[in-house]
C-alpha positions as CSV (number, residue, x, y, z in Angstrom):
1,M,-132.2,50.5,29.2
2,G,-132.4,54.0,27.7
3,G,-133.6,55.8,24.6
4,F,-132.4,58.2,21.9
5,F,-133.8,60.9,19.7
6,G,-132.5,63.1,16.9
7,I,-133.6,65.6,14.3
8,T,-132.0,66.9,11.1
9,S,-133.9,70.0,9.8
10,H,-133.8,73.1,7.8
11,E,-134.4,75.1,10.9
12,D,-133.0,75.3,14.4
13,C,-134.2,72.1,16.1
14,M,-133.0,72.3,19.7
15,M,-136.5,72.8,21.1
16,D,-137.8,69.7,19.5
17,V,-134.8,67.6,20.4
18,F,-135.0,68.8,24.0
19,F,-138.5,67.6,24.3
20,G,-138.0,64.5,22.1
21,V,-135.2,63.3,24.4
22,D,-137.2,64.2,27.6
23,Y,-140.1,62.1,26.3
24,H,-137.8,59.1,26.8
25,S,-137.0,59.8,30.4
26,H,-139.1,56.9,31.6
27,L,-136.3,54.6,30.1
28,G,-133.4,55.8,32.1
29,T,-132.5,57.7,35.3
30,R,-128.7,58.1,35.3
31,R,-127.4,60.3,32.4
32,G,-128.9,62.6,29.9
33,G,-127.0,64.2,27.0
34,L,-127.4,66.3,23.8
35,A,-125.2,66.9,20.8
36,A,-125.9,69.4,18.1
37,Y,-124.5,70.6,14.8
38,D,-124.5,74.2,13.8
39,K,-123.1,75.5,10.6
40,E,-121.0,78.3,12.3
41,I,-120.1,76.5,15.5
42,G,-119.8,72.9,14.4
43,L,-120.5,70.0,16.8
44,Q,-121.3,70.7,20.4
45,R,-122.2,68.4,23.3
46,K,-123.5,68.5,26.9
47,I,-124.0,65.7,29.4
48,H,-125.6,65.9,32.8
49,N,-126.3,63.5,35.7
50,I,-130.0,63.2,36.0
51,E,-130.0,60.9,39.1
52,N,-131.2,63.6,41.5
53,A,-133.0,65.9,39.1
54,P,-135.0,65.3,35.9
55,F,-133.7,65.9,32.4
56,R,-135.8,69.1,31.9
57,T,-134.3,70.7,35.0
58,K,-130.8,69.8,34.2
59,F,-131.0,71.0,30.6
60,E,-133.3,74.0,31.0
61,H,-130.5,76.5,30.0
62,I,-129.5,74.4,26.9
63,F,-131.0,77.0,24.5
64,D,-128.5,79.6,25.8
65,E,-125.6,77.1,25.4
66,M,-126.3,75.2,22.2
67,S,-127.9,75.7,18.8
68,G,-128.2,73.6,15.7
69,T,-130.2,72.5,12.7
70,S,-129.3,68.9,13.6
71,A,-129.1,67.4,17.0
72,I,-129.2,64.0,18.8
73,G,-129.7,63.1,22.4
74,A,-129.9,60.2,24.8
75,I,-131.3,59.1,28.1
76,S,-129.2,56.4,29.6
77,D,-129.3,54.1,32.6
78,T,-125.6,53.3,32.2
79,D,-122.8,55.3,30.5
80,P,-122.7,59.0,29.6
81,Q,-123.6,59.8,26.0
82,P,-123.6,61.1,23.3
83,M,-119.9,61.0,22.9
84,L,-117.9,63.2,20.5
85,I,-115.4,61.1,18.6
86,R,-112.6,62.2,16.2
87,S,-111.4,59.5,13.8
88,H,-110.6,58.9,10.1
89,F,-114.3,59.6,9.6
90,G,-113.8,63.1,10.9
91,T,-115.6,64.3,14.1
92,Y,-118.9,62.9,14.9
93,A,-121.3,62.4,17.9
94,I,-122.6,58.9,18.7
95,C,-125.1,57.4,21.1
96,N,-126.5,53.9,21.4
97,V,-129.2,51.9,23.1
98,G,-128.5,48.2,23.9
99,I,-126.0,46.0,25.8
100,I,-122.7,44.6,24.8
101,N,-122.3,41.3,26.7
102,N,-118.8,40.5,25.3
103,A,-117.4,43.9,26.0
104,D,-114.2,42.7,27.7
105,E,-113.4,40.3,24.9
106,L,-113.9,43.0,22.3
107,I,-111.7,45.4,24.3
108,D,-108.9,42.8,24.5
109,R,-109.2,42.1,20.8
110,Y,-109.1,45.9,20.0
111,F,-105.8,46.2,22.1
112,Q,-104.2,43.3,20.3
113,N,-105.2,44.6,16.8
114,T,-104.6,48.3,17.1
115,G,-102.5,49.1,20.2
116,G,-105.0,51.8,20.9
117,H,-106.5,53.0,24.1
118,F,-109.8,54.0,25.8
119,D,-110.8,56.6,28.4
120,A,-111.3,54.5,31.5
121,M,-114.0,55.3,34.0
122,T,-113.9,54.5,37.7
123,G,-112.9,50.9,38.3
124,G,-111.4,50.7,34.8
125,R,-114.7,50.1,33.0
126,I,-114.9,51.3,29.4
127,N,-117.9,53.4,28.1
128,S,-119.9,51.1,25.8
129,T,-120.6,53.9,23.4
130,E,-116.8,54.6,23.1
131,L,-116.2,50.9,22.5
132,L,-118.9,50.8,19.8
133,A,-117.3,53.8,18.1
134,A,-113.9,52.1,18.2
135,L,-115.4,49.1,16.5
136,I,-117.1,51.2,13.8
137,D,-113.9,53.2,13.2
138,Q,-112.0,50.1,12.1
139,K,-113.8,50.1,8.7
140,S,-113.7,52.4,5.8
141,D,-117.2,54.0,6.2
142,F,-120.0,54.2,8.7
143,V,-122.2,51.5,7.0
144,E,-119.5,48.9,6.9
145,G,-118.3,49.9,10.4
146,I,-121.8,49.5,11.9
147,K,-122.3,46.1,10.2
148,F,-118.9,45.0,11.5
149,A,-119.7,46.1,15.0
150,Q,-123.1,44.4,15.0
151,D,-121.7,41.2,13.7
152,I,-119.1,40.8,16.5
153,I,-121.2,42.2,19.4
154,E,-123.0,39.6,21.6
155,G,-126.1,41.5,22.7
156,T,-127.7,44.3,20.9
157,A,-126.8,47.8,19.7
158,N,-129.1,50.5,18.2
159,V,-126.8,53.3,16.9
160,M,-127.3,56.9,16.1
161,I,-124.5,59.1,14.7
162,L,-124.5,62.9,14.1
163,R,-121.9,63.7,11.5
164,E,-119.9,66.9,11.2
165,D,-122.0,67.9,8.1
166,G,-125.2,67.7,10.2
167,S,-126.5,64.5,8.6
168,I,-127.7,61.6,10.9
169,V,-126.9,57.9,10.4
170,A,-129.1,55.5,12.4
171,A,-129.2,51.7,12.6
172,R,-131.4,49.3,14.3
173,D,-129.8,46.3,16.0
174,K,-129.0,43.4,13.7
175,V,-131.9,41.1,14.7
176,G,-134.4,43.8,15.4
177,R,-134.8,43.4,19.2
178,L,-135.1,47.1,19.7
179,P,-136.8,49.7,17.4
180,V,-135.6,52.7,15.5
181,V,-138.4,54.7,13.9
182,I,-138.4,57.7,11.6
183,G,-140.8,60.6,11.5
184,K,-141.2,63.4,9.0
185,S,-142.4,67.0,9.1
186,D,-142.3,70.0,6.7
187,T,-138.9,71.0,8.0
188,G,-137.0,67.7,8.4
189,F,-136.8,64.2,9.8
190,A,-136.8,62.7,13.3
191,V,-135.2,59.5,14.4
192,S,-136.4,58.0,17.6
193,F,-136.5,55.0,19.9
194,E,-140.2,55.5,20.5
195,S,-142.5,57.0,17.8
196,F,-144.7,58.9,20.3
197,A,-141.8,61.2,21.0
198,Y,-141.9,62.7,17.6
199,Q,-145.6,62.4,17.1
200,K,-146.1,64.6,20.1
201,L,-143.9,67.2,18.2
202,G,-146.0,67.1,15.1
203,Y,-144.0,64.7,13.0
204,E,-145.7,61.9,11.1
205,D,-144.6,58.3,10.7
206,Y,-142.2,57.9,7.7
């Protein structure tokens, strides 16, 4: 499975996102990742293998490496994420929770319609988050792109996107199999797979 967590705030939010993602560690044991937006730096990203060490240990130096008033992160049992994507939408970070059962069919259709390509992993497999981004990018805006992707995906896909202006777009899967919940504090908003992650950080249900 996996889980994701994000915050957009008036203040630096890396500490809260670090703990918010870590609170999802029980959902995945393979990869952990963070992406952040800073007004001066722009988008940044770090991904680590957490198979042999917990998220907190692998990311303990993140406060020296990244900063931002908006950030998202993911714990994954499958592919590395968040991914940084550059498309006609600009540059954005994206992560997802779910499963795409018809991935091979969608990849073949993408090749036929666009002549594009993917970054292949060992064995030729495609990162499902990159496939999701490629589907979204076929439309004129994020809302239409997410609707399009969710219409043709067989399975389920919760999506969270951190845009290059620091705003966050989040969408629950089409039929509501998996949750996306939002919390609010005096400084900003949190988006989470599980509500207790932001509640432990002082955010209230929104």
